[in-house]
N, C-alpha and C positions, 0 to 999 in steps of 0.2 A: 430323652434317656432311653437306652436299647435294652430291652429284658432279655437277658438269655433264656433261651428254651429250656423247659425241663425235659431232659433227654431221656429219662427213666420211663415218664409218661407216654413220650413221642413213640418211644419203642415198644412200648405195651401196646400202643393203639396200630402200630405196625403190624406187631404179632396177630393180631386178629383181622387186619387187612388183607394179609398175604394167605391165612387161613381160609377166607371168604373166597366165593365163587370157584372156580377151578384152575388155579394156575397151571397145573399139570396140561390142561389143554392147550394152554399158550405156549408153555414150554416145548410141547410138541412140535409145535409148529418152527420154532427156533432153533430147533436142535442143530442144524447144520454150522450157527455160528459156533458152538461147542467143538463139532469136529474140526473145522479150521482152526480154530485158535489151538487145538492140542498139536496139529500138526505145525504149525508155525514155531510153537514151544519145543518141537522137535525132541519128544521124551524117550527117555531109555527104559527099555524094557528093566522090569526089577526095581525102578526108581520109586520113591518114598512121595506120594503124591496128596496133596491135601487141596480139596475143591471148597472153596470157603461161600458160605450162603449160596448153598448147592441146589435149594430147591427140590425139584424131583429129579436131580441127579445126571442132568444132560453133559456137564462136563466132566463130573466124575466117571460116568459110564463109557465116555470117550477115553480119558485116559486109560481105562481096565483093558480097554480092548488095545492098547499097546502093550499090555502086559506088564503095567504099571501096578504096585502095590498102593491102593487108593483108599483114601477115608473123604467123606462128604460130611460137611457140619453145617447145620441151619438151626435157626431158632424157631422154625414150625412144623411140630412133630406130624402133622397132617401130610406134608410135602415129603418130608423124609420115609413116611410109610410107602409113599407111591414110588420114589425113588429106588427102595428095597424091593418092592414087588417088580419094577421094570429089571433091575439087576438081576435078580432070582431068574426072570422069564429067558434072559440071554445068557444064565449061568456065568456070569462075571462076578468074581470076589470083591465087592466093595463094602466097606465099611461106613454104615450111615450112624451119625452120633449127633444129640442135641446140643448144640453151644452157640454162642454170641459171638460175631465177628469182632468186636470189639474187645473180647476178653477170651481170646482162645487158650484151650486148658492143654498147651503143649508146652514144652522146653524150648528153650532157643534152639534153632536149627535144626530142628526135628524132622524138616521135610528136603527134598532136593527140589521140587517145583511145587508152588503155590498157584492154584488157578481162581478165577471167579469170571463169571460170565452173567453180565446184568445182575448182579447179585449183590457184592459189597458196596458198589455205588450209592445204596440205598441206607447205609449204616448212618443215623444220625451224626456221630461224630467221626468226621472224614479221617482227621488227623491221626485219630486213636486207630481206626481201623487200618490204616494204609502202615502204621507202626507195627502192628500186629502181624501184617502179611511179612512184612519184611524180618521181623523179630524170629519168627518160625520158620522160615527158610535159611538154610545153611549160606554159607559166605560162598560164594562161588554158583550158588543154585538160582532158579529161574522163577522170577514173578510173571504170571501172564494172564493178562484182564482183557476184556472185551465191555464196553459200557457205549450205552445210547450219547451220541453226540447233540450239545445244546441246539446246534441249528438243523438238526434232522427231524425226521419225523415225529418219532416219539418224543423229543424236547417240545415240538409243537402240540403234540397230545398234551402234555403236562401243561402246558400253558391253556389250551382251551380249558381243559379241567378245571384252572387254577383260578380263570375267570369266574367260574360258579360258585366253586368251594377253594377258597383261599387254602395253600400248606400253611404248616404252623410257622409262625412266624420266627426268625432269628435264624431258621436254617438254611445251609448253603444249598443249591439245587443240586439232586443226584448227579443230574448230567453234566455238572463240572468234571465228574471224571471221564468224561469224553471228550475234554481238551487236553492236548498233549502237554501245555506248559503247565497245566494244574495238577496231571498226574506225575510229572517231573519233580514238582516241587512237594506232593505228597510223599513220594517214595524216598526222597531225600539222597542224602549224600552216600548211603550204601551201594547206590546203583552203579555199577561200570558203564556197560552199553544198554541203551533203550533203545528199542526199534517200535516206531509208531505207523501205523497202514490205518487208513481211513477204508472202510468197507461197507457195502449196502447187502442189507437181507431184505428180500422182498415179500411182503406180505400179499396175499392171494385170494379174494374174495369174490362171490357173484356181484354183488351191488354193494354200493357203499352203504346201505341201510344193514345188509349183512353183518357188514363190518363194525358197525355200531351196535347190533344188536350182541354180536360175538364180545366184544370187550366191555360191555353192559353188564353180562351175565358172568364172564369166566375172570377177569383181571379184577383182582381184588381192588386196585385203587380206584377205578372207574366205577364198580360196583359199589362202594362205601362213599364215592360222591353221589349217585343218583339216591342212595339211601337217606345221606345227608340234607338233600333237597326238600322243601315241601312237594307236596305231588303235584302242584300246578306249576312248579317250575321245571319239573325234571322232562316235558318235551323238549324245552328251548336247549337243554345239553344234548340230548338225543339227536336235534336238528343240528346244531353246531358238531357232533363228532359224523354226521353223515356228510356236510359240507366240507369238514376237514379231509375226510376220505376223497371227495370229489376233486379237491384241490390238489391234492399229492397225487392221484390216478394218473398213470403212465400207459395203461392199456390202450390199445388200438381196437380194440372188439368193444364188446358190450359189457365185459367184466371190471375187475378194479385190480390193479397192480400198483402196490405202494412200496416204493424203496424207501428203507429206514435206514438212515446212515448210522454206523457206529465204529468206536476206535478200537482198534486192535493192538494190545501194548504186550510186548515180550522185553521184559529186561533182566539183564544179567546182574546179580551182584558181585560186588567186588570180592574175590577170594582171599583167604587169609594169606598172609605174606608167607613164602617160601621157607 
């Protein structure tokens, strides 16, 4: 018999995980993903935009550069503080709010566009999170997402870590959001047109060991995996991460260039009947 996971407990552990390490350092690397997504979404100046699971504000800041009225929501206050500092440094008016992607505190149709960049994909209840994205977006509005794919590098990273520290039983993998068929299923009948494009972000490091050390120290899920292992087993995980980087390395010099595939989705909701 399959036992349903305790989603409240899972979410509480996730909050601790994402607050650990320095996800802001990881987010700084992948900021170009947000810029590309905002360009693909073709946002208008003055549009009301919500960035769900904003983290340290990558997509929110990218949308604010377009003159949008932007709110970023996340359940990790430490990341919101980083986002607020970044927006203030660039003199961009972004409102950052503590909140849950599965229970957005906004009325139906509050926003012209709803974004998420490798954020909402980690919500434990995928169906509920997707329903919230659609609910708070107005009819005819835009839902734009960027999510790591199952077959890409980050999918392999999660599987590598999972061999050492298995994920909670009963949860669907976050990288399912990187599958076009699954995203269409999640967003449902409210979507009229949906455009999905596979893109690559390239992680660049000096050596495979540098990659492993960076993710061990800064990326919450990897950091917590190391902490969950007995001391004598941690070198095995580190060695597997080094080998993962070597396997995916496409550099032709002595450095490391790792293409990480993600799915860019821009969905237009069906307008209200005229």
